[in-house]
C-alpha positions, 0 to 999 in steps of 0.5 A: 906220510905218503911214503910211509903208507906205500911202504906199509901197503908193499910190505902186506902185499909182499908178505901175503904174496910170500906165503907158501901154497898148500900142498894138496894131495887128492884121491880119486876113482877112475871111472867114478860114474859106473852103472852096472849090469848083472854079471858084468865085471866092473874094474875101477882104479883108485889114484892119487895126485899131487905128490912130489914128481920124483921128489918130496912129498912121496906117499909112504902109507895110507888108509881109506874106505872105497864105498859102493852099492853092495846091492849092485856090486860084489867084490872080486879082487884088489891089486895094490901098486908096487910104487911103495914098494915091492910085495914080494921083497917085503918093501910094503904090506897091504891089507883090505877089509871088506864090509858091506857097501865099503872096502878098507884099503891099507897100505904101508911102505917099508922103503925110506923117504928117499927111495919113495921119492925116486919111485913115485911120479906126481900122480898114479894108481893106488889100487885096482879093484874088480867087482862083479855086477850082482844088480843093475844100476848105478854103482854109487862108488866113493872115497871117504876116510882117506889118511895119506902120509909121507915116508916120514909119517907126517900126514900129506896135505895138512901141513900148516900154512900161514895165512895171508890174514895173518899178514893182513893183521900184522900190516893193519897193526903197523898202519895203526901204529904209524897212524898213532904217530901221526896223531900224536905229531899233529 
């Protein structure tokens, strides 16, 4: 019976350890803590990290909001990356929507997933945004409502991942069956 318990425990541990890790893609701002003074230019980069490093998963499209204090900053310009394709060759399309305190950034690539994989490192700058300081104080920069998809249109970072608790439940059920068998023998 001890061998059976050891077998069940080994099975549960092996199953839990074999569960694939979730692919975590993150969006950030550099610098993320900006204090502005009237008249100063404020330049921030919107960055992505956690992609495949010249391999799947690469970024095929994105939609996000860059939030800021519109009493401190006024939008001047946005420059998108060319790592989703060259704008001048019509390989990608970018758009911005400026609303008070929020800048919507939208970018879509027309390249194939293989072409995107060949272009993109694990981390890069998606866009460089320039503001003019119209007030003094913290800019209160943030990112919200981010949706990132790969070249196939699948959302990044949200792949269904088997949870170790599923394997634990399976292992406990198996152990219960072994225990029931033991009781019936006794």
